[in-house]
C-alpha positions as CSV (number, residue, x, y, z in Angstrom):
1,M,96.6,87.4,114.9
2,G,94.8,90.7,114.9
3,T,91.0,90.9,114.9
4,T,88.9,92.8,112.4
5,V,86.1,95.3,112.4
6,K,84.0,95.4,109.2
7,V,82.2,98.6,108.3
8,G,79.3,99.4,106.1
9,A,76.8,102.2,105.8
10,C,74.7,104.3,103.5
11,S,72.9,107.5,102.9
12,T,70.1,108.8,100.7
13,E,72.0,111.4,98.8
14,S,71.8,110.9,95.0
15,L,74.5,109.3,93.0
16,A,75.4,112.7,91.6
17,R,76.3,113.8,95.1
18,G,78.6,110.9,95.6
19,S,76.6,108.4,97.6
20,E,74.9,105.1,96.8
21,V,71.2,104.3,96.9
22,G,69.6,100.9,96.8
23,S,69.8,97.5,98.3
24,A,73.2,96.1,99.1
25,T,74.3,92.5,98.8
26,G,73.5,90.4,101.9
27,R,76.5,89.2,103.9
28,E,76.6,86.7,106.6
29,G,77.0,88.7,109.8
30,S,77.1,86.1,112.6
31,K,77.4,82.5,113.3
32,C,73.7,82.5,114.3
33,G,72.7,83.2,110.7
34,Q,72.0,86.9,111.2
35,V,72.4,88.7,107.8
36,T,73.7,92.2,107.6
37,K,73.8,94.6,104.6
38,T,76.9,96.4,103.8
39,M,76.6,99.8,102.1
40,H,78.6,103.0,101.7
41,M,77.9,106.2,103.5
42,G,78.3,109.2,101.2
43,D,77.8,112.2,103.4
44,A,80.3,114.9,104.2
45,L,82.6,113.9,101.4
46,D,83.9,117.4,101.0
47,E,85.1,117.6,104.6
48,E,88.7,118.2,105.5
49,V,90.0,115.6,107.9
50,G,93.2,116.0,109.9
51,G,94.8,116.9,113.2
52,A,93.7,115.6,116.5
53,L,90.7,113.3,116.6
54,P,87.6,115.1,118.0
55,I,86.9,112.9,120.9
56,F,85.3,115.5,123.1
57,N,81.9,117.2,122.6
58,E,82.5,120.6,124.2
59,G,81.3,123.5,122.0
60,E,80.0,121.2,119.2
61,E,76.7,121.7,117.5
62,V,76.2,117.9,117.5
63,V,77.2,116.0,120.6
64,F,77.7,112.2,120.7
65,R,76.6,109.9,123.4
66,E,75.7,106.2,123.9
67,S,72.3,105.4,122.6
68,R,69.6,104.6,125.1
69,Y,66.6,102.3,124.6
70,E,64.2,105.2,124.6
71,D,66.1,106.4,121.4
72,I,64.5,103.6,119.3
73,P,61.6,105.7,117.9
74,S,64.1,108.4,116.8
75,L,66.5,105.9,115.4
76,K,63.7,104.2,113.4
77,E,62.8,107.6,111.9
78,L,66.4,108.5,111.1
79,H,67.1,105.1,109.5
80,L,64.0,105.4,107.4
81,A,65.1,108.8,106.2
82,L,68.7,107.9,105.5
83,F,68.9,104.3,104.4
84,P,67.4,102.4,101.5
85,V,67.5,99.2,103.6
86,R,64.4,98.9,105.7
87,Y,65.3,97.6,109.2
88,N,62.8,95.6,111.2
89,D,62.1,96.0,114.9
90,A,64.5,93.1,115.8
91,F,67.3,95.1,114.4
92,F,66.7,98.0,116.7
93,E,66.2,95.7,119.7
94,R,69.6,94.1,119.0
95,L,71.4,97.4,119.2
96,Y,71.1,97.2,123.0
97,H,72.2,93.5,123.3
98,P,75.6,92.7,124.8
99,G,78.4,93.0,122.2
100,N,76.7,95.9,120.4
101,F,78.0,99.5,120.3
102,T,75.6,102.3,119.2
103,L,76.4,106.0,119.3
104,V,74.0,108.8,118.5
105,G,74.7,112.4,117.6
106,C,72.2,114.8,119.1
107,C,71.5,118.4,118.2
108,A,73.0,120.4,121.1
109,R,70.0,122.7,121.2
110,S,67.0,120.4,120.7
111,G,68.4,117.0,121.7
112,D,67.1,115.5,118.5
113,V,69.0,112.5,117.2
114,V,70.6,113.6,113.9
115,A,73.4,111.0,113.5
116,V,74.1,107.4,114.2
117,A,76.9,104.9,114.2
118,S,76.2,101.3,115.2
119,A,78.5,98.3,115.5
120,R,78.4,94.8,116.9
121,V,80.7,91.9,117.7
122,V,79.7,89.2,115.2
123,D,81.5,86.1,116.4
124,D,80.4,83.9,119.3
125,C,81.6,85.9,122.3
126,Q,81.7,82.7,124.5
127,R,84.8,81.6,122.6
128,P,88.4,82.7,123.6
129,L,88.9,84.3,120.3
130,P,92.0,85.9,118.9
131,D,90.1,86.5,115.7
132,N,86.6,87.8,116.7
133,S,85.3,90.5,114.5
134,A,82.8,93.4,114.7
135,Y,80.6,95.0,112.1
136,I,79.6,98.7,111.8
137,M,76.0,98.2,110.7
138,T,74.9,101.8,110.0
139,L,76.6,105.2,109.8
140,G,74.7,108.2,108.7
141,V,73.8,111.9,109.3
142,D,70.6,113.8,108.9
143,E,70.8,115.8,105.6
144,A,70.4,119.1,107.5
145,F,73.6,118.4,109.4
146,R,75.8,117.3,106.6
147,R,78.9,119.3,105.4
148,R,79.6,120.2,109.0
149,H,82.1,117.5,109.8
150,V,79.5,115.4,111.6
151,G,80.0,112.4,109.3
152,S,83.7,112.3,110.0
153,R,83.2,112.8,113.7
154,A,80.7,109.9,113.8
155,A,83.2,107.7,112.1
156,Q,86.1,108.8,114.4
157,Q,84.0,108.4,117.5
158,I,83.0,104.8,116.7
159,L,86.6,104.0,115.7
160,H,87.7,105.2,119.1
161,V,85.0,103.1,120.9
162,L,86.1,100.0,119.0
163,A,89.7,100.6,119.7
164,A,89.1,101.2,123.4
165,R,86.5,98.5,124.0
166,T,87.4,95.6,121.6
167,T,90.5,93.6,120.7
168,C,90.2,94.4,117.0
169,S,93.3,95.4,115.1
170,Y,91.6,96.8,112.0
171,A,88.4,98.5,111.0
172,E,87.3,97.6,107.5
173,L,84.7,99.1,105.1
174,H,83.5,98.5,101.6
175,V,83.0,101.4,99.2
176,K,81.8,101.4,95.6
177,S,84.9,101.3,93.4
178,A,83.5,104.0,91.1
179,N,82.9,106.4,93.9
180,R,86.1,108.4,94.0
181,A,84.8,111.1,96.3
182,A,83.8,108.6,98.9
183,I,87.1,106.7,98.6
184,S,88.9,110.0,99.1
185,F,86.8,110.8,102.2
186,Y,87.7,107.6,103.9
187,E,91.4,107.9,102.9
188,R,91.5,111.3,104.5
189,L,90.2,109.6,107.7
190,G,93.1,107.2,107.5
191,F,91.7,104.2,105.7
192,E,93.9,102.3,103.3
193,P,93.2,99.5,100.7
194,D,93.4,96.0,102.1
195,P,96.6,94.5,100.8
196,D,95.1,91.1,100.3
197,N,91.5,91.5,99.4
198,G,91.3,95.1,98.3
199,Y,89.0,94.6,95.3
200,V,85.6,92.8,95.6
201,F,83.7,92.0,92.4
202,G,79.9,92.4,92.5
203,H,79.8,93.3,96.2
204,Y,76.8,95.6,95.9
205,L,73.4,94.9,94.3
206,I,71.8,98.4,93.7
207,D,68.6,98.6,91.8
208,G,69.2,95.3,90.2
209,Q,72.7,96.0,89.1
210,R,75.9,94.6,90.5
211,W,78.7,97.0,91.5
212,D,82.3,96.3,92.5
213,A,83.7,97.5,95.8
214,L,87.0,98.4,97.3
215,L,87.9,97.0,100.7
216,L,89.5,99.7,102.8
217,R,90.8,99.2,106.3
218,Y,91.8,101.4,109.3
219,D,94.5,100.4,111.8
220,L,93.0,100.6,115.2
221,R,96.3,99.8,117.0
222,G,97.4,103.4,116.6
223,L,94.3,104.6,118.4
224,R,94.7,102.0,121.1
225,A,98.3,103.1,121.7
226,T,97.0,106.6,122.6
227,A,95.6,105.1,125.8
228,G,95.2,108.4,127.6
229,R,92.8,109.7,125.0
230,A,91.0,106.5,124.3
231,S,90.5,105.7,128.0
232,S,88.4,108.9,128.4
233,Y,85.6,106.9,126.7
234,Y,85.3,104.6,129.7
235,A,83.1,106.9,131.8
236,T,80.8,107.6,128.8
237,F,80.7,104.1,127.2
238,G,81.4,101.8,130.1
239,N,78.0,100.2,130.1
240,M,78.3,99.4,126.4
241,L,80.9,96.7,127.2
242,S,80.3,93.0,126.8
243,H,82.4,90.3,128.4
244,C,83.7,89.4,125.0
245,S,84.8,92.8,123.9
246,L,87.1,93.8,126.7
247,L,90.8,94.3,126.0
């Protein structure tokens, strides 16, 4: 049985620009009772996605790297600006625990953190699991750097990390069913509707109103098959590994 990565994120763009603002429904995120919030990221919806995945940083305005503990103040500021969910200090501390994967996009000129993609293994990593899962907790881009393919690069980078460093077969995300622009964005990235549970009633709670969601998924096995490219992440992200996430 393949394993699954679940994806959720958000941004602060208005609904008119195609993103969702407000609190999301709480979902159980781990066997220890940690609750995560799943939301949709709406940035960069007008990007064209195709061709080779941009897994290298050379020549890019925004370069991606593994997040470091000293990034926490910048991450707090970025999350406060981007996400309607208010994350506590414990959330940021957990980003650096074993089984967590956090990438930051930094402005090549200033070094400022302008994008983030964070994920974690959510099942008990002490078990010999064929069905452990991971969850992309946040995915977002500073407003000044949107419409520059940074959002799609952030998504592709974290997908590569998960393909190379976990046993997951699929990456999944929920998106508001009425948000056609966002759905098209993810479809261009290679996501497809989940064949079994593709429609979720009342998944989001936004400003007191329930919204249905689509469950889209991305097949990570294709990325894993391109071992030559995926393995290039080892030098960069090697110390992000946990003993439960190795292939």
